[in-house]
C-alpha positions, 0 to 999 in steps of 0.5 A: 500500500503506498503512503501519502507522501509517495502519492502526492510525489507522482501528483501535479501540484504547485511547489509549497502549495498546502491545502490550507492555502486552497481554503484561504483562496476560497474564502476570499474568493467568496467574500471579496472576488473583486480584490482577489481578481486585482491581487491575482492580476497584479501578482502576474509578474510573481508566475512570469519570474517563476516561468522565465527564471525556474531556478530563482531562490526564495530571497529573489521571490521575496524581493520581487514581492516586496516590491510588487507588493508596493505596487500592489497597494493603491490599486487594492486599496481602490479596490477594498474601499469600493467594497470590492466593486466588480467595476471598480475592480476591472477598472484597476486592472486595465489601468494601463498605468497601474499594470506597467507600474507592476511590472516596471516593480517586478524588473527593478527588483529583478535588477536589484536583485541581480546587481546585489549579486554581483555587487557582492560577488565584487565586494568578495573578490575585493576583500580576497584581494587584499587579504592576499596581499596582506598575507603576501606581505606577512610571508615575504617579512617572515622570510626576510626575517628567518632566512638570513644571509649568515646561513648557508643556502642547502646544498644541492 
């Protein structure tokens, strides 16, 4: 008899999706469908990131989520203020400025994540270079101190 874990491995599920996520999405869908529609459309850059870069780690996803979340504040506030009215929600997700801001936020987050990774590598390389130079100076000093001229070099 196959265990539940073995059965789950063969099933088609979104990675990281738990059963209680479905309950939360169902509750949101039943109580605030308009706001959920706005949030879903504005979170599409995250889906695109996962499709384009499947190796994106959790840190990169969180950076993009932070930027996209900041871009989502005004449209979600408008949808919430209109009590999830469909007309307001559709207006929010069809505004070109809102959509452009959302996708530009995702792009800016990706750029910041990539630039910080490159900057970190450059910084670590510079630190390693300085450390190596310091060690080489120390080796040269110790060789000069321990290898004096009064000692005969070893015979070969």
